[in-house]
C-alpha positions as CSV (number, residue, x, y, z in Angstrom):
1,M,5.0,-3.4,-14.9
2,K,7.4,-1.4,-17.1
3,K,11.0,-2.3,-17.1
4,E,12.0,1.1,-15.6
5,E,9.6,0.5,-12.7
6,F,11.1,-2.9,-12.1
7,L,14.6,-1.5,-12.0
8,L,13.6,1.1,-9.5
9,G,11.9,-1.5,-7.4
10,L,14.9,-3.8,-7.5
11,E,17.1,-0.9,-6.5
12,D,14.9,-0.4,-3.5
13,V,14.8,-4.1,-2.6
14,L,18.5,-4.3,-2.8
15,Q,18.8,-1.1,-0.8
16,R,21.2,0.1,-3.5
17,E,22.2,3.8,-3.8
18,E,23.4,3.5,-7.4
19,A,21.1,2.8,-10.3
20,V,20.4,-0.7,-11.3
21,K,20.9,-1.4,-15.0
22,E,19.7,-4.3,-17.1
23,N,23.2,-5.6,-18.1
24,D,24.7,-5.3,-14.6
25,I,26.3,-8.4,-13.1
26,L,24.6,-9.1,-9.7
27,D,27.8,-10.5,-8.1
28,D,29.4,-7.1,-8.7
29,Y,26.9,-5.5,-6.2
30,D,28.1,-5.4,-2.6
31,E,24.4,-5.7,-1.8
32,W,23.9,-9.0,-3.5
33,D,24.0,-11.5,-0.6
34,S,21.8,-14.2,0.8
35,L,19.4,-11.7,2.5
36,S,19.0,-9.7,-0.7
37,K,18.3,-12.9,-2.7
38,M,15.6,-13.8,-0.2
39,A,14.2,-10.3,-0.5
40,V,14.1,-10.6,-4.3
41,M,12.3,-14.0,-4.0
42,A,9.7,-12.3,-1.7
43,Y,9.4,-9.3,-4.2
44,Y,8.6,-11.7,-7.1
45,D,6.1,-13.6,-5.1
46,K,4.3,-10.5,-3.9
47,N,4.4,-8.5,-7.2
48,F,4.2,-11.1,-9.8
49,G,2.9,-14.3,-8.1
50,V,6.2,-16.0,-9.2
51,K,7.8,-18.3,-6.8
52,I,11.6,-18.4,-7.3
53,T,13.4,-21.5,-5.9
54,L,16.9,-21.5,-4.5
55,N,18.0,-23.6,-7.5
56,Q,16.7,-20.9,-9.8
57,M,18.6,-18.3,-7.9
58,K,21.9,-20.1,-8.6
59,D,21.3,-19.5,-12.3
60,I,20.7,-15.7,-11.9
61,H,23.8,-13.7,-12.7
62,L,22.6,-10.6,-14.5
63,V,19.8,-8.1,-13.7
64,K,18.5,-9.2,-17.2
65,D,18.1,-12.8,-15.8
66,L,15.7,-11.4,-13.2
67,I,13.8,-9.5,-15.9
68,N,13.5,-12.7,-18.0
69,L,12.4,-14.7,-15.0
70,A,9.4,-12.4,-14.6
71,G,8.3,-13.2,-18.1
72,D,5.4,-11.1,-19.4
73,N,5.0,-9.3,-16.0
74,I,7.7,-6.9,-17.1
75,Q,7.5,-5.0,-20.4
């Protein structure tokens, strides 16, 4: 998946009206709550076959962290 596609998909998962950018701080998003974190975990499992644990979610602060977590699945 291209990075641009991922950012649009993340925008949809978070139900965010504003664009999602790679260097954005997730805690700055009003939409970044426990339900959206669960939705992101499901998105990764479905689209990349990557299972994110709750412990891993604690270390995710930037959109870039989510991109890195997907590894080679995002180019």
